[in-house]
C-alpha positions in Angstrom: 20.2 -24.9 60.0 20.1 -22.3 62.7 18.8 -24.0 65.9 20.5 -26.5 68.1 18.5 -27.8 71.1 19.8 -28.3 74.6 21.1 -31.7 75.7 17.8 -33.2 76.7 16.3 -32.9 73.2 19.4 -33.8 71.2 18.4 -37.3 70.3 15.1 -36.3 68.9 16.9 -33.4 67.1 19.4 -35.8 65.6 16.7 -38.2 64.5 14.8 -35.3 62.9 17.9 -34.4 60.9 18.3 -38.0 59.8 14.8 -38.0 58.4 15.4 -34.8 56.4 18.8 -35.8 55.0 17.6 -38.1 52.2 15.5 -35.2 50.8 18.0 -32.3 51.2 21.6 -31.6 52.0 22.6 -29.3 54.8 25.7 -27.2 54.2 25.6 -24.7 57.0 25.1 -25.0 60.7 24.6 -21.8 62.8 24.2 -22.3 66.6 22.8 -18.8 66.9 23.2 -17.5 70.5 23.4 -21.0 72.0 26.3 -22.4 73.9 27.3 -25.8 72.4 29.4 -28.4 74.2 32.1 -30.0 72.1 30.7 -33.6 72.6 27.3 -32.4 71.4 29.0 -30.7 68.4 30.6 -34.0 67.5 27.3 -35.8 67.6 25.7 -33.2 65.3 28.7 -33.2 62.8 28.6 -37.0 62.7 25.1 -36.9 61.1 25.9 -33.9 59.0 29.1 -34.8 57.0 28.3 -32.5 54.1 28.5 -29.3 56.1 30.7 -26.7 54.4 30.4 -23.9 57.0 30.0 -23.8 60.7 29.0 -20.8 62.9 29.3 -21.2 66.7 28.4 -18.5 69.2 29.9 -20.1 72.3 31.9 -23.4 72.4 32.5 -25.3 75.6 35.2 -27.9 75.5 33.9 -30.9 77.5 36.4 -32.1 80.0 35.2 -35.7 79.6 36.7 -35.9 76.1 39.5 -38.3 77.1 37.9 -41.7 76.8 38.9 -44.0 74.0 35.4 -43.9 72.4 35.4 -40.1 72.4 38.8 -40.0 70.8 37.6 -42.5 68.2 34.5 -40.3 67.6 36.6 -37.2 67.3 38.9 -38.8 64.7 36.0 -40.2 62.7 34.2 -36.8 62.6 37.4 -35.0 61.8 38.1 -37.4 58.9 34.6 -37.3 57.5 33.5 -33.7 57.7 34.0 -31.3 54.8 33.9 -28.0 56.7 36.0 -25.3 55.0 34.7 -22.1 56.8 34.4 -21.7 60.5 33.2 -18.7 62.4 33.6 -18.6 66.2 31.8 -15.7 67.7 33.0 -15.7 71.3 36.3 -17.2 72.5 37.1 -17.5 76.1 40.1 -19.8 75.7 42.4 -20.3 72.8 41.8 -24.1 73.2 38.4 -23.6 71.6 40.1 -22.4 68.4 42.6 -25.3 68.4 39.8 -27.8 69.0 38.0 -26.5 65.9 41.3 -26.4 64.0 41.8 -30.1 64.7 38.2 -31.0 64.2 38.0 -29.4 60.7 41.2 -30.3 58.9 39.8 -29.0 55.6 39.3 -25.5 57.0 40.3 -22.7 54.7 38.9 -19.8 56.5 38.6 -19.0 60.2 36.9 -16.0 61.6 37.1 -15.3 65.3 34.8 -12.5 66.4 35.7 -11.7 70.0 38.6 -13.1 72.1 38.3 -12.5 75.8 41.5 -11.5 77.6 43.9 -13.0 75.1 47.1 -11.3 74.0 46.5 -11.0 70.2 50.2 -11.1 69.3 50.7 -14.3 71.4 47.5 -15.7 69.9 48.7 -15.2 66.3 52.2 -16.5 67.1 50.8 -19.7 68.7 48.2 -20.1 66.1 50.7 -19.9 63.2 53.1 -22.2 64.9 50.3 -24.7 65.4 49.2 -24.7 61.8 52.8 -24.9 60.6 53.7 -27.8 62.9 50.5 -29.7 62.3 50.7 -29.0 58.5 47.2 -27.7 58.1 47.3 -27.8 54.3 44.1 -26.0 53.5 43.9 -23.1 56.0 44.9 -19.8 54.4 42.9 -17.1 56.1 42.5 -15.9 59.7 40.1 -13.0 60.4 39.9 -11.8 64.0 38.5 -8.9 66.0 40.7 -6.6 68.0 38.9 -4.1 70.2 41.4 -1.2 69.7 43.2 -1.6 66.4 45.7 0.8 65.0 48.6 0.7 62.5 51.1 -0.2 65.2 49.3 -3.5 66.0 49.4 -4.4 62.3 53.1 -3.5 62.0 54.0 -5.4 65.1 52.2 -8.5 63.9 53.8 -8.2 60.4 57.2 -7.8 62.0 56.8 -10.8 64.3 55.6 -13.0 61.4 58.5 -12.0 59.3 61.1 -12.2 62.0 60.0 -15.6 63.3 59.4 -16.8 59.7 55.9 -18.0 60.6 54.6 -17.4 57.1 56.3 -16.6 53.8 53.8 -15.0 51.4 51.1 -13.2 53.4 49.1 -10.1 53.6 47.8 -8.5 56.8 45.3 -5.6 56.8 42.8 -3.9 58.9 39.1 -4.1 58.0 37.1 -2.1 60.4 37.9 -3.5 63.8 39.2 -6.8 62.4 42.6 -8.0 61.4 42.6 -10.1 58.2 45.7 -12.3 57.8 45.8 -14.2 54.6 48.6 -16.4 53.2 49.4 -18.5 50.2 49.7 -22.2 50.5 53.1 -23.7 49.5 
């Protein structure tokens, strides 16, 4: 599925999905070039529990996500979804990554295409601390874009990970203008 409508059409969109689900399974959701609000994403994922992969161009975390019902909804969707692969094309705040990390506890692979004004070393450090402290049992690969990548960046990240013992068995390598960090689950 590659098209997600704006808020005003979401109810008819969701009901269209529900009529198709008895006939076919939907395993991939691609929001194309659309901005999707986290509350809308929760509604969509609630009716698509069989999704395996999710591609989001822009994610906006809704500020109104602090009601009891929204928290219940989040927990329910998080518990039910089967998403293992997440691709986030544009990240403005690291909270967007952490939101998806919590929403998709079965995630094995995370690809982040472009991170605006975020220190990559700090991002990797905080990301690995988060997955270690929250015991994300399935995640084993992070693939993220760095505008100007060189051997020094790779070496600094590797040294930081080793020195701070953020991961034990891992590989880090450059693939074009991406850094691919992969680790073995213990």
